[in-house]
Residue frames relative to the residue before (quaternion, step in Angstrom):
aa qw qx qy qz dx dy dz
M 1.0000 0.0000 0.0000 0.0000 0.00 0.00 0.00
R 0.4066 -0.7267 0.4995 0.2389 3.53 -0.79 1.04
Q 0.3656 -0.7026 0.5681 0.2233 3.49 -0.98 0.88
P 0.4823 -0.6554 0.4808 0.3266 3.61 -0.89 0.83
S 0.4663 -0.6729 0.4919 0.2964 3.53 -0.93 0.86
P 0.5457 -0.6245 0.4359 0.3496 3.58 -0.99 0.80
R 0.4593 -0.6831 0.4987 0.2715 3.53 -1.06 0.81
T 0.3982 -0.6864 0.5535 0.2528 3.49 -1.05 0.78
P 0.4733 -0.6774 0.4689 0.3118 3.60 -0.73 0.99
K 0.4469 -0.6871 0.5062 0.2684 3.52 -1.00 0.85
T 0.3858 -0.6883 0.5620 0.2481 3.50 -1.03 0.80
P 0.5021 -0.6572 0.4556 0.3293 3.60 -0.78 0.94
A 0.5158 -0.6460 0.4640 0.3183 3.53 -0.97 0.87
R 0.4527 -0.6726 0.5136 0.2809 3.53 -1.02 0.82
L 0.3837 -0.7315 0.5182 0.2216 3.52 -0.84 1.01
D 0.5772 -0.5376 0.4787 0.3856 3.52 -1.23 0.53
P 0.5682 -0.6374 0.3886 0.3463 3.63 -0.83 0.90
A 0.6422 0.5207 -0.3361 0.4510 3.61 0.99 -0.75
I 0.6511 0.5000 -0.3126 0.4778 3.58 1.03 -0.81
R 0.6413 0.5237 -0.3211 0.4598 3.57 0.94 -0.91
R 0.6576 0.5135 -0.3133 0.4536 3.57 0.91 -0.89
A 0.6500 0.5146 -0.3172 0.4606 3.58 0.94 -0.87
L 0.6480 0.5101 -0.3195 0.4668 3.61 0.99 -0.78
L 0.6415 0.5140 -0.3219 0.4698 3.58 1.01 -0.76
V 0.6429 0.5144 -0.3245 0.4656 3.58 0.98 -0.81
E 0.6553 0.5030 -0.3157 0.4668 3.60 0.95 -0.83
A 0.6323 0.5202 -0.3298 0.4699 3.59 1.02 -0.77
A 0.6553 0.5050 -0.3117 0.4673 3.58 0.95 -0.87
A 0.6334 0.5328 -0.3326 0.4521 3.59 0.96 -0.83
T 0.6422 0.5152 -0.3177 0.4703 3.58 1.05 -0.76
V 0.6719 0.4920 -0.2959 0.4679 3.58 0.93 -0.89
F 0.6503 0.5358 -0.3130 0.4383 3.58 1.05 -0.78
R 0.5064 0.7070 -0.4141 0.2686 3.58 1.13 -0.65
G 0.8511 0.0970 -0.1091 0.5043 3.55 -0.76 1.11
R 0.6988 0.4290 -0.2678 0.5058 3.61 1.24 0.17
D 0.5410 -0.5595 0.4970 0.3838 3.52 -1.32 0.21
P 0.4326 -0.7292 0.4579 0.2672 3.62 -0.50 1.12
N 0.6170 0.5690 -0.3499 0.4162 3.59 1.12 -0.59
E 0.6868 0.4679 -0.2800 0.4807 3.60 1.26 -0.30
V 0.5693 0.5944 -0.3792 0.4228 3.60 1.29 -0.02
G 0.3084 -0.7738 0.5292 0.1613 3.56 -0.84 1.02
F 0.6307 -0.5379 0.4030 0.3879 3.55 -1.23 0.44
D 0.5787 0.5959 -0.3786 0.4083 3.60 1.10 -0.64
E 0.6635 0.5110 -0.3071 0.4521 3.59 0.95 -0.88
V 0.6569 0.5004 -0.3067 0.4733 3.55 0.97 -0.86
A 0.6446 0.5238 -0.3167 0.4582 3.58 0.97 -0.87
E 0.6599 0.5044 -0.3095 0.4630 3.59 0.95 -0.88
A 0.6546 0.5136 -0.3126 0.4582 3.60 0.95 -0.86
A 0.7221 0.4258 -0.2398 0.4896 3.58 1.06 -0.75
G 0.4179 -0.7240 0.4572 0.3035 3.59 1.27 -0.24
V 0.5838 0.5382 -0.3815 0.4733 3.56 1.10 0.73
S 0.6155 -0.5376 0.4163 0.3986 3.54 -1.32 0.01
R 0.6240 -0.5373 0.4211 0.3803 3.51 -1.26 0.49
S 0.6415 0.5458 -0.3288 0.4272 3.58 0.99 -0.82
L 0.6180 0.5408 -0.3531 0.4483 3.60 1.12 -0.61
V 0.6206 0.5281 -0.3381 0.4709 3.57 1.04 -0.77
Y 0.6439 0.5101 -0.3150 0.4753 3.57 0.98 -0.84
A 0.6412 0.5509 -0.3304 0.4197 3.56 0.96 -0.88
Y 0.7152 0.4514 -0.2544 0.4691 3.58 1.04 -0.78
F 0.8301 0.2627 -0.0990 0.4817 3.59 0.92 -0.85
G 0.4473 -0.7480 0.4107 0.2680 3.57 1.23 -0.17
D 0.7768 -0.1804 0.1487 0.5847 3.57 0.80 -0.97
R 0.7295 -0.4188 0.2980 0.4512 3.57 -1.30 0.09
G 0.6271 0.5507 -0.3352 0.4371 3.56 1.02 -0.80
G 0.6509 0.5203 -0.3116 0.4568 3.56 1.00 -0.80
L 0.6553 0.5049 -0.3076 0.4701 3.57 1.04 -0.80
I 0.6514 0.4990 -0.3132 0.4781 3.59 0.93 -0.88
A 0.6303 0.5418 -0.3291 0.4481 3.56 1.00 -0.82
A 0.6536 0.5208 -0.3165 0.4487 3.59 0.96 -0.85
V 0.6673 0.4718 -0.3001 0.4921 3.58 0.98 -0.83
Y 0.5899 0.5705 -0.3489 0.4526 3.56 1.10 -0.72
L 0.6777 0.4946 -0.2946 0.4574 3.57 0.87 -0.96
L 0.6200 0.5352 -0.3394 0.4625 3.59 1.06 -0.73
N 0.7052 0.4552 -0.2653 0.4744 3.57 0.86 -0.96
L 0.6045 0.5486 -0.3535 0.4568 3.57 1.11 -0.64
E 0.6272 0.5328 -0.3287 0.4634 3.56 1.05 -0.77
Q 0.6464 0.5132 -0.3140 0.4693 3.58 1.02 -0.84
L 0.6484 0.5127 -0.3173 0.4648 3.58 0.99 -0.84
D 0.6660 0.5042 -0.3107 0.4536 3.58 0.90 -0.87
Q 0.6061 0.5354 -0.3537 0.4700 3.59 1.10 -0.62
E 0.6339 0.5243 -0.3178 0.4715 3.56 1.06 -0.81
L 0.6806 0.4873 -0.2947 0.4610 3.56 0.88 -0.93
G 0.5973 0.5772 -0.3559 0.4283 3.55 1.09 -0.68
L 0.6225 0.5507 -0.3357 0.4433 3.56 1.13 -0.66
A 0.6624 0.5174 -0.3036 0.4487 3.57 1.20 -0.52
L 0.6294 0.5558 -0.3304 0.4311 3.58 1.23 -0.29
D 0.1145 0.7521 -0.6408 0.1028 3.52 -0.97 0.92
D 0.3980 -0.7652 0.4572 0.2169 3.55 -0.39 1.26
H 0.6530 0.5366 -0.3169 0.4304 3.58 1.18 -0.45
L 0.6237 0.5411 -0.3424 0.4483 3.57 1.27 -0.20
P 0.5785 -0.5679 0.4390 0.3874 3.61 -1.13 0.51
D 0.6450 -0.5505 0.3685 0.3811 3.59 -1.14 0.65
E 0.6323 0.5530 -0.3328 0.4286 3.57 0.98 -0.86
V 0.6698 0.4884 -0.2947 0.4753 3.59 0.96 -0.88
R 0.6536 0.5208 -0.3191 0.4470 3.57 0.95 -0.85
L 0.6504 0.5156 -0.3232 0.4546 3.58 0.95 -0.84
R 0.6492 0.5107 -0.3229 0.4621 3.58 0.92 -0.84
R 0.6543 0.5116 -0.3121 0.4613 3.59 0.99 -0.81
I 0.6318 0.5291 -0.3305 0.4600 3.59 1.02 -0.78
I 0.6511 0.5130 -0.3140 0.4629 3.59 0.92 -0.91
R 0.6674 0.5026 -0.3074 0.4556 3.57 0.88 -0.93
R 0.6457 0.5148 -0.3167 0.4667 3.59 0.97 -0.84
Y 0.6183 0.5513 -0.3323 0.4509 3.57 1.00 -0.84
L 0.6995 0.4651 -0.2679 0.4719 3.56 0.82 -1.01
R 0.6498 0.5157 -0.3232 0.4554 3.58 0.97 -0.80
F 0.6260 0.5289 -0.3426 0.4593 3.58 0.99 -0.77
A 0.6571 0.5109 -0.3079 0.4608 3.58 0.93 -0.92
R 0.6853 0.4894 -0.2815 0.4600 3.58 0.97 -0.87
D 0.7628 0.4053 -0.2030 0.4612 3.58 0.84 -0.99
N 0.7604 0.2679 -0.1584 0.5701 3.59 1.25 -0.28
E 0.0024 -0.8603 0.5097 -0.0062 3.53 0.79 1.04
A 0.6126 0.5463 -0.3588 0.4445 3.59 1.06 -0.69
A 0.6704 0.4772 -0.2950 0.4856 3.56 0.91 -0.92
W 0.6598 0.5188 -0.3172 0.4415 3.57 0.95 -0.86
S 0.6136 0.5517 -0.3584 0.4366 3.60 1.04 -0.70
V 0.6367 0.5031 -0.3270 0.4843 3.58 1.10 -0.68
L 0.6349 0.5263 -0.3294 0.4597 3.58 0.97 -0.86
A 0.6742 0.4916 -0.2965 0.4646 3.57 0.94 -0.89
A 0.6699 0.5007 -0.3033 0.4566 3.58 0.95 -0.90
A 0.7207 0.4392 -0.2508 0.4741 3.56 0.95 -0.87
G 0.5193 0.6812 -0.4051 0.3195 3.57 1.18 -0.51
S 0.7442 0.3567 -0.2044 0.5264 3.56 1.09 -0.72
L 0.4805 0.6807 -0.4277 0.3506 3.56 1.30 0.04
Q 0.2965 -0.7712 0.5397 0.1616 3.58 -0.71 1.07
H 0.2861 0.7460 -0.5407 0.2632 3.55 0.80 1.04
P 0.5749 -0.6316 0.3843 0.3505 3.61 -0.83 0.90
A 0.6628 0.5121 -0.3204 0.4424 3.62 0.93 -0.83
V 0.6520 0.5016 -0.3122 0.4751 3.58 1.01 -0.81
Q 0.6824 0.4912 -0.2967 0.4527 3.56 0.83 -0.96
A 0.6386 0.5201 -0.3244 0.4652 3.58 1.04 -0.77
A 0.6527 0.5125 -0.3144 0.4609 3.58 0.99 -0.83
R 0.6487 0.5120 -0.3183 0.4644 3.57 0.99 -0.82
R 0.6540 0.5069 -0.3169 0.4636 3.58 0.95 -0.85
E 0.6557 0.5149 -0.3142 0.4541 3.56 0.95 -0.89
R 0.6466 0.5262 -0.3149 0.4538 3.56 1.00 -0.83
I 0.6644 0.4908 -0.2987 0.4780 3.56 0.94 -0.88
E 0.6287 0.5296 -0.3330 0.4619 3.59 1.03 -0.75
R 0.6359 0.5254 -0.3327 0.4570 3.60 1.02 -0.78
V 0.6487 0.4981 -0.3139 0.4823 3.57 0.97 -0.85
A 0.6599 0.5178 -0.3047 0.4512 3.57 0.92 -0.94
A 0.6328 0.5412 -0.3294 0.4451 3.59 1.00 -0.83
A 0.6427 0.5213 -0.3196 0.4615 3.57 1.07 -0.77
W 0.7189 0.3986 -0.2318 0.5202 3.58 1.24 -0.44
G 0.7463 -0.4287 0.2132 0.4625 3.57 1.14 0.56
G 0.4167 -0.7415 0.4451 0.2800 3.59 1.24 -0.20
G 0.5957 0.5794 -0.4254 0.3585 3.53 -1.33 0.08
P 0.7226 -0.4733 0.2961 0.4075 3.59 -1.28 0.33
T 0.6668 0.5043 -0.3170 0.4478 3.60 0.92 -0.86
A 0.6578 0.4965 -0.3123 0.4726 3.57 0.92 -0.89
R 0.6398 0.5266 -0.3260 0.4551 3.60 1.03 -0.76
L 0.6326 0.5263 -0.3240 0.4667 3.57 1.03 -0.80
V 0.6612 0.4937 -0.3001 0.4786 3.57 0.95 -0.89
A 0.6570 0.5180 -0.3149 0.4482 3.59 0.90 -0.92
G 0.6466 0.5168 -0.3198 0.4611 3.59 0.97 -0.83
G 0.6565 0.5129 -0.3066 0.4604 3.56 1.01 -0.80
V 0.6542 0.5142 -0.3101 0.4599 3.57 0.98 -0.86
V 0.6666 0.4946 -0.3037 0.4677 3.58 0.87 -0.97
G 0.6622 0.5109 -0.3102 0.4520 3.58 0.92 -0.89
L 0.6513 0.5151 -0.3151 0.4596 3.57 0.98 -0.85
L 0.6724 0.4951 -0.3048 0.4581 3.59 0.89 -0.90
E 0.6394 0.5195 -0.3315 0.4599 3.59 0.97 -0.78
A 0.7001 0.4620 -0.2718 0.4717 3.57 0.83 -1.01
G 0.6613 0.5154 -0.3111 0.4475 3.58 0.94 -0.87
A 0.6583 0.5020 -0.3143 0.4646 3.58 0.94 -0.85
Q 0.6540 0.5126 -0.3227 0.4532 3.59 0.97 -0.80
D 0.6508 0.5045 -0.3185 0.4696 3.59 0.94 -0.85
W 0.6419 0.5264 -0.3200 0.4566 3.57 0.97 -0.86
L 0.6593 0.4947 -0.3094 0.4743 3.60 0.98 -0.80
D 0.6568 0.5384 -0.3164 0.4227 3.57 0.94 -0.90
Y 0.8135 0.2980 -0.1270 0.4831 3.58 0.87 -0.93
Q 0.1150 -0.8356 0.5284 0.0963 3.61 1.12 -0.60
D 0.3840 0.7452 -0.4699 0.2764 3.59 1.00 0.79
S 0.7476 0.2259 -0.2185 0.5851 3.57 1.23 0.36
G 0.5536 -0.6276 0.4395 0.3263 3.54 -1.18 0.58
L 0.7276 -0.4365 0.3111 0.4281 3.53 -1.35 0.18
E 0.6931 0.4832 -0.2943 0.4466 3.59 0.84 -0.93
R 0.6381 0.5186 -0.3283 0.4649 3.57 1.01 -0.79
A 0.6593 0.4976 -0.3099 0.4708 3.59 0.91 -0.88
T 0.6256 0.5309 -0.3303 0.4665 3.58 1.05 -0.77
D 0.6486 0.5298 -0.3143 0.4471 3.58 0.94 -0.91
V 0.6668 0.5110 -0.3060 0.4480 3.57 0.91 -0.93
L 0.7011 0.4568 -0.2770 0.4722 3.58 0.80 -0.99
F 0.6204 0.5324 -0.3432 0.4624 3.57 1.06 -0.70
A 0.6482 0.5258 -0.3266 0.4435 3.59 0.90 -0.89
I 0.6489 0.5117 -0.3223 0.4618 3.59 0.98 -0.82
L 0.7310 0.4502 -0.2455 0.4503 3.56 0.81 -1.02
W 0.7483 0.4203 -0.2278 0.4598 3.57 0.91 -0.89
E 0.8170 0.2561 -0.0977 0.5073 3.55 0.93 -0.92
G 0.4432 -0.6949 0.4599 0.3304 3.59 1.22 -0.25
L 0.7468 -0.4071 0.2744 0.4485 3.56 -1.29 -0.02
T 0.5833 0.5693 -0.3789 0.4382 3.59 1.13 -0.55
G 0.6566 0.5079 -0.3013 0.4692 3.55 1.01 -0.81
V 0.6163 0.5370 -0.3430 0.4628 3.56 1.05 -0.77
R 0.6767 0.4840 -0.2930 0.4710 3.58 0.95 -0.87
S 0.6786 0.4986 -0.3090 0.4421 3.59 0.89 -0.89
R 0.6591 0.4886 -0.3090 0.4811 3.59 1.13 -0.54
G 0.4475 -0.7067 0.4422 0.3236 3.59 1.25 -0.19
I 0.3450 0.7520 -0.4986 0.2586 3.56 1.23 0.42
V 0.7653 -0.1508 0.1281 0.6125 3.55 1.00 -0.87
A 0.4698 -0.6536 0.5078 0.3070 3.56 -1.15 0.60
V 0.0806 -0.8017 0.5922 0.0100 3.55 -0.78 1.04
G 0.8233 0.1884 -0.1539 0.5129 3.55 -0.82 1.00
């Protein structure tokens, strides 16, 4: 009786590089959760993804590249959230208030993602800086484009990022109160903040 020949183990199919990269980014996002991304080693990300450390290096080059990739993923999620707040049929004042509230809610409900956004926000990595510029340009384009619109868009994005981070750090006011304060600054300026009695200015 012939003995069946032993089966040759199948070699795992090679994943498409784009798919592999996306899986690595998701693994890194999971490892980053609740931690400072700057303290996470490539070994941890490689173990979570079930790959070698050298493969992680091959895709991202350095820690900055990996943080930048997770930053871009979370930025996309935030922009999807903000998109839900936009409705061309609503008055500008209502739309702005909705955007601010969505921004704060995203920061509150996705603290792990927000920690990456905050950590990467000051990262001088080309991918992060390019994404930030592109985002500001998109906002500026919605406001007519040009240098002035870009300056305003950069100020608005910076204020929302800083305001959301401060609100998360201290949690000394509710969502609606924080929305009111940021809205007053953006819509009415410091004069409006003073006239509302939110804070004494000058």
